[in-house]
C-alpha positions as CSV (number, residue, x, y, z in Angstrom):
1,M,104.6,143.1,95.1
2,T,102.5,141.2,92.5
3,Y,104.2,138.3,90.8
4,K,103.2,136.4,87.6
5,T,104.4,133.1,86.3
6,Y,105.4,132.4,82.7
7,I,106.4,129.3,80.8
8,T,109.5,130.5,79.0
9,A,110.8,127.1,77.6
10,M,109.4,123.7,77.0
11,A,111.1,120.4,76.1
12,K,110.3,116.7,75.6
13,Y,112.0,113.4,75.6
14,L,110.5,110.4,73.8
15,P,112.7,107.3,74.0
16,N,113.9,105.2,71.1
17,E,112.1,104.9,67.7
18,P,108.3,105.1,67.4
19,V,106.6,101.8,67.8
20,A,103.7,101.0,65.4
21,N,100.7,99.0,66.4
22,D,101.8,95.8,64.7
23,H,105.1,95.8,66.6
24,M,103.8,96.4,70.1
25,E,103.5,92.8,71.1
26,E,107.1,92.1,69.8
27,L,108.4,94.5,72.5
28,L,105.9,93.9,75.4
29,G,105.7,90.1,74.8
30,K,102.8,87.7,74.4
31,I,101.2,86.5,77.6
32,N,101.2,82.7,77.8
33,G,102.7,82.7,74.3
34,R,99.4,83.8,72.7
35,P,98.4,87.1,71.0
36,S,96.2,89.3,73.0
37,R,92.5,89.1,72.2
38,A,91.9,92.6,73.5
39,R,94.7,94.3,71.5
40,S,93.0,94.9,68.2
41,I,89.7,96.0,69.8
42,V,91.5,98.5,72.1
43,L,93.7,99.9,69.4
44,K,90.8,100.3,67.0
45,N,89.0,102.4,69.7
46,N,91.9,104.4,71.0
47,G,93.1,105.7,67.7
48,I,96.8,105.5,68.6
49,H,99.0,104.6,65.6
50,S,102.5,104.9,67.2
51,R,104.1,105.5,70.6
52,H,107.5,105.2,72.4
53,Y,108.8,102.6,74.8
54,A,111.9,102.8,77.0
55,I,112.7,99.1,76.2
56,D,114.6,97.3,73.5
57,T,113.7,94.3,71.4
58,E,115.1,92.0,74.1
59,G,112.8,93.4,76.8
60,N,115.6,95.3,78.5
61,F,115.1,98.8,79.8
62,T,116.9,101.5,77.9
63,H,116.1,104.2,80.5
64,T,114.7,104.5,84.0
65,N,111.7,106.8,84.7
66,A,114.1,109.3,86.4
67,E,116.4,109.3,83.4
68,L,113.5,110.1,81.0
69,A,112.6,113.1,83.1
70,A,116.2,114.2,83.4
71,N,116.7,114.0,79.6
72,A,113.7,116.2,79.0
73,I,114.9,118.7,81.6
74,R,118.4,118.9,80.0
75,E,116.7,120.1,76.8
76,L,115.5,123.2,78.7
77,F,119.0,124.5,79.4
78,S,120.4,127.3,77.3
79,P,123.1,130.0,77.5
80,S,120.6,132.1,79.3
81,F,119.4,129.5,81.8
82,G,121.7,126.7,83.0
83,I,121.5,123.8,85.5
84,G,123.0,126.1,88.1
85,D,120.2,128.6,87.8
86,M,117.5,126.2,89.0
87,E,115.8,127.1,92.3
88,L,113.0,124.5,92.4
89,L,112.6,121.1,90.8
90,C,109.0,119.7,90.7
91,C,108.6,116.2,89.3
92,A,105.5,114.1,88.6
93,T,105.0,110.5,87.6
94,T,102.4,107.8,88.2
95,I,104.7,105.0,89.3
96,P,108.3,105.9,90.1
97,D,111.3,103.6,89.8
98,Q,111.2,102.9,93.6
99,L,109.2,103.5,96.7
100,I,112.0,105.4,98.4
101,P,113.7,107.9,97.7
102,S,111.2,110.3,96.0
103,H,111.0,110.6,92.3
104,A,112.3,114.2,92.3
105,A,115.3,113.2,94.4
106,M,116.2,110.5,91.8
107,V,115.7,113.0,88.9
108,Q,117.9,115.5,90.7
109,G,120.5,112.7,91.1
110,C,120.5,112.0,87.4
111,L,121.0,115.7,86.7
112,G,123.8,116.0,89.1
113,C,122.7,119.3,90.6
114,S,122.6,120.0,94.4
115,D,121.2,122.4,97.0
116,I,117.8,123.1,95.4
117,E,114.3,122.7,96.7
118,I,112.5,119.6,95.3
119,V,109.0,118.2,95.4
120,S,107.4,115.1,94.0
121,T,103.7,115.0,93.2
122,A,101.7,111.8,93.4
123,G,98.7,110.8,91.3
124,V,98.2,109.8,87.7
125,C,97.5,112.1,84.8
126,C,96.9,115.2,87.0
127,S,100.2,114.8,88.9
128,G,101.9,116.6,86.0
129,M,99.6,119.6,86.4
130,M,100.1,119.4,90.2
131,A,103.8,119.8,89.7
132,M,103.3,122.8,87.5
133,K,100.9,124.3,90.0
134,Y,103.4,123.9,92.8
135,G,106.0,125.6,90.7
136,M,103.6,128.4,89.8
137,M,102.6,129.0,93.4
138,S,106.2,129.1,94.5
139,I,106.9,131.9,92.0
140,L,103.6,133.7,92.8
141,S,104.4,133.7,96.5
142,G,107.9,135.0,96.0
143,N,109.5,131.8,97.3
144,T,111.5,131.3,94.1
145,K,112.1,133.2,90.9
146,N,112.0,130.1,88.7
147,A,110.9,126.4,88.8
148,V,111.6,123.5,86.5
149,C,108.6,121.2,86.3
150,A,108.7,117.7,84.7
151,A,106.3,114.8,84.2
152,S,107.5,111.4,83.0
153,E,106.1,107.9,82.6
154,H,107.7,104.5,82.2
155,A,104.5,102.6,81.7
156,S,106.0,99.8,79.5
157,S,107.8,98.4,82.6
158,M,104.4,97.5,84.1
159,F,103.1,95.8,80.9
160,L,105.8,93.4,79.9
161,A,104.3,89.8,79.5
162,R,106.8,88.4,82.0
163,N,105.1,90.4,84.8
164,F,102.0,88.2,84.4
165,E,103.7,84.8,84.1
166,T,103.0,83.6,87.7
167,E,99.3,84.6,87.5
168,I,98.9,82.9,84.2
169,A,100.6,79.8,85.5
170,N,98.1,79.6,88.3
171,L,95.2,80.1,86.0
172,T,96.5,77.3,83.8
173,K,95.9,74.9,86.6
174,L,92.2,75.9,86.7
175,E,91.4,76.6,83.0
176,S,92.2,75.0,79.7
177,R,92.6,78.3,78.0
178,P,93.6,80.9,80.5
179,I,93.6,84.6,79.5
180,L,94.5,87.8,81.4
181,A,91.4,89.7,82.7
182,F,90.4,92.6,80.4
183,E,90.8,95.1,83.2
184,K,94.6,94.3,83.2
185,D,95.1,93.6,79.5
186,F,93.2,96.7,78.3
187,L,95.8,99.2,79.6
188,R,98.8,97.3,78.0
189,W,97.6,98.8,74.6
190,M,96.8,102.3,76.0
191,L,99.9,103.7,77.8
192,S,103.4,104.4,76.8
193,D,106.7,106.1,77.8
194,G,108.1,109.6,77.6
195,A,108.7,112.9,79.5
196,G,108.0,116.6,79.2
197,A,109.5,119.6,81.0
198,V,108.8,123.3,81.4
199,L,110.7,126.2,82.7
200,L,108.6,128.6,84.8
201,Q,110.0,132.1,85.5
202,S,108.8,135.3,87.0
203,Q,109.5,137.3,83.9
204,P,108.6,136.4,80.2
205,N,111.1,136.1,77.4
206,S,112.3,139.3,75.9
207,E,110.7,140.5,72.7
208,D,113.4,138.9,70.6
209,G,113.6,135.8,72.8
210,G,110.4,134.2,71.4
211,I,107.0,133.8,72.9
212,S,106.2,132.9,76.5
213,L,103.0,131.5,78.0
214,Q,101.6,133.4,81.0
215,I,99.8,131.0,83.4
216,D,96.6,132.8,84.1
217,W,95.3,130.1,86.5
218,I,95.3,126.4,87.3
219,D,92.3,124.9,89.0
220,T,92.2,121.3,90.3
221,S,89.4,119.3,91.9
222,S,88.9,115.8,93.1
223,F,85.6,113.8,93.3
224,A,87.1,111.0,95.4
225,G,84.6,111.6,98.1
226,Q,81.8,110.8,95.8
227,I,83.0,108.1,93.3
228,D,84.7,104.7,93.8
229,V,88.2,103.8,92.6
230,C,88.4,103.4,88.8
231,M,92.1,102.9,88.0
232,Y,94.6,101.4,90.5
233,A,97.8,99.5,91.0
234,G,99.3,97.8,94.0
235,A,95.9,96.8,95.2
236,K,92.8,94.6,94.4
237,K,89.1,95.0,94.7
238,D,87.2,92.6,97.0
239,G,83.7,91.2,96.2
240,D,82.1,94.4,97.5
241,G,84.3,96.7,95.4
242,R,86.4,97.9,98.3
243,L,90.1,98.5,97.5
244,I,92.6,96.4,99.4
245,G,96.2,97.6,99.4
246,W,99.2,95.4,98.8
247,K,100.5,95.8,102.4
248,T,97.5,93.9,103.8
249,L,97.8,91.0,101.2
250,P,100.1,88.0,101.6
251,P,103.2,88.3,99.5
252,S,102.2,85.2,97.5
253,A,99.2,87.2,96.2
254,W,101.5,89.9,94.8
255,L,102.6,87.6,91.9
256,D,99.7,85.1,91.9
257,Q,97.2,87.9,91.2
258,S,99.5,90.5,89.5
259,I,98.7,92.9,92.3
260,F,101.1,95.5,91.1
261,S,99.7,95.6,87.5
262,V,97.7,98.7,86.5
263,K,94.0,97.9,86.3
264,Q,91.0,100.0,85.2
265,D,87.2,99.5,85.6
266,V,86.0,100.7,82.2
267,S,82.4,100.8,83.3
268,I,83.1,103.4,86.0
269,L,85.4,105.3,83.6
270,E,82.8,105.6,80.8
271,K,80.0,106.6,83.3
272,H,81.8,109.5,84.9
273,V,85.0,110.8,83.2
274,I,83.4,113.1,80.5
275,K,80.4,114.3,82.4
276,L,82.3,115.3,85.6
277,G,85.2,116.9,83.6
278,V,82.9,119.1,81.5
279,Q,80.9,120.0,84.6
280,K,84.0,121.1,86.4
281,L,85.2,123.0,83.2
282,S,81.9,124.8,83.0
283,E,82.2,125.9,86.7
284,C,85.8,127.1,86.2
285,L,85.0,129.1,83.1
286,R,82.1,130.9,84.8
287,R,84.2,131.7,87.9
288,H,87.0,133.2,85.7
289,D,84.5,134.9,83.3
290,L,85.7,133.1,80.2
291,K,83.6,131.9,77.3
292,A,84.2,129.4,74.6
293,E,84.7,132.1,72.0
294,D,87.6,133.5,74.1
295,I,89.6,130.2,73.6
296,D,92.0,130.0,70.6
297,Y,93.3,126.5,71.4
298,F,91.8,123.7,73.4
299,L,94.1,121.0,74.6
300,P,92.1,118.1,76.1
301,H,94.1,115.1,77.5
302,L,92.2,112.3,75.7
303,S,93.2,108.9,76.9
304,S,91.6,107.5,73.8
305,E,90.0,108.9,70.6
306,Y,87.0,106.9,71.8
307,F,86.2,109.8,74.1
308,R,86.4,112.6,71.5
309,A,82.8,112.3,70.3
310,P,81.3,112.1,73.8
311,L,83.4,115.1,74.9
312,I,82.2,117.2,71.9
313,E,78.6,116.3,72.7
314,E,79.0,117.1,76.5
315,L,80.6,120.4,75.7
316,Q,77.7,121.3,73.5
317,E,75.2,120.3,76.1
318,Q,76.9,122.4,78.8
319,G,77.2,125.5,76.6
320,I,80.9,125.3,75.8
321,P,80.9,124.8,72.0
322,I,84.6,124.8,71.1
323,P,85.0,124.1,67.3
324,Q,87.2,121.2,66.3
325,D,89.6,123.5,64.4
326,R,90.6,125.0,67.8
327,W,91.4,121.6,69.3
328,F,95.0,120.5,69.5
329,T,95.9,116.9,70.4
330,N,98.8,114.5,69.5
331,L,97.5,111.2,70.9
332,T,97.6,109.4,67.6
333,H,101.4,109.8,67.1
334,V,102.7,110.3,70.6
335,G,100.4,108.0,72.6
336,N,98.9,108.3,76.0
337,V,101.8,109.2,78.3
338,G,99.8,109.8,81.4
339,S,101.1,112.7,83.5
340,A,103.4,113.8,80.7
341,S,100.7,114.1,78.0
342,I,99.7,117.7,78.7
343,Y,103.4,118.7,78.7
344,L,103.9,116.9,75.3
345,M,100.9,118.6,73.8
346,L,101.9,122.0,75.0
347,E,105.5,121.5,73.8
348,E,104.4,120.5,70.3
349,L,102.0,123.5,70.1
350,F,104.6,125.8,71.6
351,S,107.1,124.8,68.9
352,S,104.7,124.7,66.0
353,G,104.8,128.4,65.0
354,R,101.0,128.6,65.3
355,L,100.9,130.8,68.4
356,D,100.6,134.6,68.3
357,R,100.7,136.9,71.2
358,G,97.3,137.5,72.9
359,M,96.0,134.0,72.1
360,K,94.4,132.0,75.0
361,I,95.0,128.3,75.5
362,L,92.7,126.1,77.6
363,C,94.0,122.8,78.9
364,L,91.8,120.0,80.4
365,V,93.3,117.0,82.1
366,P,91.1,114.3,83.6
367,E,92.5,111.6,85.9
368,S,90.4,108.5,86.2
369,A,92.1,106.9,89.3
370,R,89.4,108.4,91.5
371,F,88.4,111.3,89.3
372,T,90.6,114.3,89.6
373,Y,90.5,117.1,87.1
374,A,93.0,119.9,86.4
375,I,92.1,122.9,84.2
376,M,94.6,125.5,83.1
377,V,94.4,128.7,81.0
378,L,97.5,130.3,79.4
379,T,97.9,133.5,77.5
380,V,100.6,133.8,74.8
381,C,102.8,136.8,75.4
């Protein structure tokens, strides 16, 4: 028997009120009591005007990562599909609330359901797509008839000023005006919180039940065997650029050097992220016999508006000229929510009333940690 997989419902959860650029430091805090020198530069380039944080004005967490995912998932439930109908729960995040248990187990605990299959996918931005691919393959193989897939991020917890106090205190002993290294400060103004969820089923919605999205295919590929680490946490790079994990470092270094902060080598990022992504996209489109003119909507996960122009240029150079009026992004008002970003884009488009049956949607998700890419094509039905 041949099975197909359909997205029949989508949901999101964005915590608290939107936070404008001028109020970010009020919530995240000022490192060493001084405004960030990188903030204005990063915000000018990334084009983000507002985002959401799961923290209050006192720096207290309003939600855990697992709660963000669970809140998005609850929005999927309806009279036709309830919590007791779930057969598989696939959850993705970059950094869960704890090392053990798994993120999916904690989300399941928040939901209060039991006796279902669960899986947690590791990674950064592509982990959300990996969760969706696992759900898709479960249905295609006949393992389950449905899957709930969710991606969530609680990035703000990593970027609070208090997390860097010990490192700055040590730097103060050495420098008269200590500042946080750009590779650490940069991402404080890039990433934010939220969650998205999808319901995958083996049958589409009925004609009067609204549109569905058939997952035609999801292709993923990693270049970790060719390219060095670009974004990392729980580790440091030595003088030769080798990554040293937290387990082999003395506990004193964990705070002294903010080992668990998220860091990114922007020189490696800029050199590879666009070129490799479009190269992989070109290969996938050829393999699946798709052309640019077949695509009605293009959803690229842009970490920053800075990369829009280079992406347009690279698409043109590699023969994939997708006009800007077919692009759909929400970075400016939702922010970069890592693994959840593609879910949040799809949910907004799905709910917009713009989709007609027969349309094709192309999704491109890059992950800079060590350069993984996920590409998905959907057909509206």
